[in-house]
C-alpha positions in Angstrom: -25.1 -16.7 53.5 -21.6 -14.4 53.0 -19.8 -17.7 53.3 -21.6 -18.9 50.6 -21.2 -15.9 48.5 -17.5 -16.2 48.7 -17.3 -19.4 47.5 -19.3 -18.5 44.6 -17.5 -15.8 44.0 -14.5 -17.7 43.9 -15.8 -20.3 41.9 -16.8 -17.1 39.4 -13.2 -15.7 39.9 -11.6 -19.3 39.1 -14.1 -19.6 36.2 -12.8 -16.6 34.8 -9.0 -17.4 35.1 -9.7 -20.6 33.3 -10.9 -19.6 29.8 -7.4 -17.0 29.8 -5.3 -19.8 30.6 -7.2 -22.1 28.0 -6.7 -19.3 25.1 -3.4 -19.2 25.8 -2.8 -22.5 25.6 -4.1 -23.5 21.6 -2.2 -20.3 20.4 1.4 -21.7 22.3 0.4 -24.8 20.5 -0.1 -23.8 17.1 2.9 -21.9 17.0 4.8 -25.2 17.9 2.6 -26.7 15.5 3.8 -24.3 12.7 7.5 -24.6 13.4 7.9 -27.8 13.7 5.9 -28.1 10.3 8.1 -25.3 8.4 10.7 -26.9 5.8 13.8 -27.2 7.1 16.0 -24.0 4.9 19.4 -27.0 4.9 17.3 -29.2 2.7 16.1 -26.6 0.7 19.6 -25.2 -0.6 20.4 -28.8 -1.0 17.9 -29.5 -3.1 18.6 -26.0 -5.3 22.2 -26.9 -5.4 22.2 -30.3 -6.2 21.5 -29.3 -9.7 23.9 -26.9 -9.9 26.3 -29.4 -9.1 25.8 -31.6 -11.9 25.4 -29.0 -14.1 29.3 -27.9 -13.0 30.5 -31.4 -13.3 29.1 -31.9 -16.7 30.8 -28.5 -18.0 34.1 -30.0 -16.3 33.6 -33.2 -17.9 32.8 -31.6 -21.5 36.0 -29.3 -20.8 38.3 -32.7 -20.0 36.9 -33.5 -23.2 37.6 -30.6 -25.5 41.3 -30.8 -23.5 41.4 -34.2 -24.9 40.1 -33.5 -28.5 42.9 -30.2 -29.0 45.5 -33.1 -27.5 44.9 -35.4 -30.6 44.4 -32.7 -32.9 47.5 -30.9 -32.1 50.1 -33.9 -31.5 48.7 -36.7 -33.4 48.5 -35.0 -36.5 51.5 -33.0 -36.5 53.0 -36.3 -35.5 51.9 -38.3 -38.1 53.0 -36.1 -40.5 56.6 -36.6 -39.1 56.1 -40.4 -39.5 55.5 -39.7 -43.1 58.7 -37.4 -43.1 60.5 -40.7 -42.0 59.6 -43.3 -44.7 60.5 -40.6 -47.2 64.0 -39.7 -45.8 64.5 -43.6 -44.8 63.5 -44.6 -48.9 65.4 -41.4 -50.2 68.8 -42.4 -48.3 67.7 -46.1 -48.9 68.2 -45.6 -52.6 71.2 -43.3 -52.6 73.2 -46.0 -50.2 71.8 -49.0 -52.3 70.4 -51.0 -49.4 67.9 -53.7 -49.5 68.6 -55.4 -46.4 66.1 -54.7 -43.1 63.8 -53.0 -45.0 61.1 -53.5 -42.0 63.2 -52.6 -39.6 64.0 -49.1 -41.1 60.6 -48.7 -42.0 58.9 -49.3 -38.4 61.4 -47.3 -36.9 61.6 -44.2 -39.4 57.9 -43.9 -38.8 57.3 -45.1 -35.2 60.1 -42.7 -33.6 59.5 -39.2 -35.2 55.9 -39.7 -34.5 56.6 -40.6 -30.8 59.1 -37.7 -30.4 57.1 -35.2 -32.1 53.8 -36.3 -29.6 56.4 -36.2 -26.8 57.8 -32.6 -27.5 54.5 -31.3 -28.7 53.0 -31.9 -25.4 55.9 -30.6 -23.5 56.5 -27.2 -25.4 52.7 -26.6 -26.3 50.1 -28.3 -24.7 51.6 -28.1 -21.2 52.6 -24.3 -21.9 49.1 -23.3 -22.8 47.2 -25.1 -19.8 49.8 -23.2 -17.7 49.2 -20.1 -19.6 53.1 -19.3 -19.8 52.8 -18.8 -23.7 51.4 -16.5 -26.4 50.0 -17.2 -29.5 53.0 -16.1 -31.1 55.2 -18.6 -29.4 53.1 -21.2 -30.1 52.9 -21.6 -33.8 56.8 -20.6 -33.4 57.1 -23.4 -31.3 54.4 -25.9 -33.6 56.3 -25.0 -36.5 60.0 -25.7 -34.7 59.3 -28.9 -33.7 57.6 -29.6 -37.0 60.8 -28.9 -38.5 63.2 -30.7 -35.9 61.3 -33.8 -35.1 59.5 -33.5 -38.5 62.5 -33.5 -41.0 65.8 -32.8 -39.2 65.5 -35.6 -37.1 64.1 -38.3 -39.5 66.5 -37.1 -41.9 69.4 -38.0 -39.7 68.3 -41.2 -38.2 67.3 -42.3 -41.6 71.0 -41.0 -42.9 72.7 -42.7 -40.0 70.6 -46.2 -39.9 71.2 -47.0 -43.7 74.9 -45.7 -43.5 76.0 -48.6 -40.9 73.6 -51.0 -43.7 75.9 -49.8 -46.4 78.8 -50.6 -44.5 77.9 -54.0 -42.9 77.2 -55.2 -46.2 78.8 -52.9 -48.9 76.5 -51.5 -51.0 78.6 -48.4 -52.0 82.6 -47.8 -51.8 83.7 -47.6 -48.2 84.7 -43.7 -47.8 87.9 -42.7 -47.1 89.1 -42.4 -43.5 88.5 -39.1 -41.9 85.6 -38.3 -44.6 83.0 -40.9 -44.0 80.7 -38.0 -43.0 81.5 -35.8 -46.0 81.8 -38.9 -48.2 78.3 -39.6 -47.8 76.9 -36.3 -48.0 78.4 -35.9 -51.5 76.8 -39.2 -52.5 73.6 -38.4 -51.0 73.4 -34.4 -52.1 70.7 -34.6 -55.1 68.8 -36.9 -53.4 68.6 -34.9 -50.1 67.3 -31.7 -51.9 63.7 -34.0 -51.6 63.6 -33.3 -48.6 62.9 -30.0 -49.1 59.4 -30.6 -49.5 58.7 -32.3 -46.2 60.5 -29.4 -44.5 58.8 -26.7 -45.8 55.2 -28.5 -45.5 56.1 -29.7 -42.1 56.5 -25.8 -41.1 53.2 -24.5 -42.3 51.1 -28.0 -40.7 53.4 -26.5 -37.5 52.3 -23.0 -37.7 48.8 -23.9 -38.7 48.6 -26.2 -35.8 49.5 -24.4 -33.4 47.7 -21.5 -34.2 44.3 -23.2 -34.7 45.3 -25.1 -31.0 45.8 -21.9 -29.5 42.3 -20.2 -31.3 40.7 -23.5 -29.9 41.9 -23.6 -26.2 41.2 -19.5 -26.0 37.4 -19.9 -26.8 37.3 -22.8 -24.8 38.2 -21.4 -21.8 36.7 -18.5 -22.2 33.4 -20.2 -22.4 34.2 -22.5 -19.1 34.8 -19.1 -17.4 32.0 -17.8 -18.9 29.8 -20.7 -17.8 30.8 -20.9 -14.3 
């Protein structure tokens, strides 16, 4: 009887221990299951960052598009007016020297060279200086007006003078100047007609100043919007 009592007591003790272990095991399983079922924080961050990255890329593309528009607005517009000044200068000096040969050749060069020189010079001294932050509003206006004066009037006039002067000597369309006074002779020959170049001179300086002012204003506003959006 004592043996049976001890055995029964042992069995009851074991039965009492088992429910405690059995109650702990589902709790551990639930905790592991809950931990495994939680969403990954890295995936959530990537999910939220993706729209932000796309938005930043779109803003950069829009900024580059505006930058391209600025370049076209500034340099190409001023270069086009320089090309028209070259056409006018070529017409004036061809009339002065009474040259009727190589019209297509001279008009092509007097249109293309001032245009290209203005575009390149404007990019170097205005556009690149703006994007590097080494230029103020006043300097931008002064540089643009000087580019309009030099590349839009002085350079086309000197180029037309030299090209048509050589053609005049080659085809003997005007009396040859005395030795040592070639430049003075031709200047005296063209002094009346050359005064017409004062019109594109004033026009180029006004256009250059206006272009530089507008270019700086648009660049500054675009830069401020881009910085605020980022």
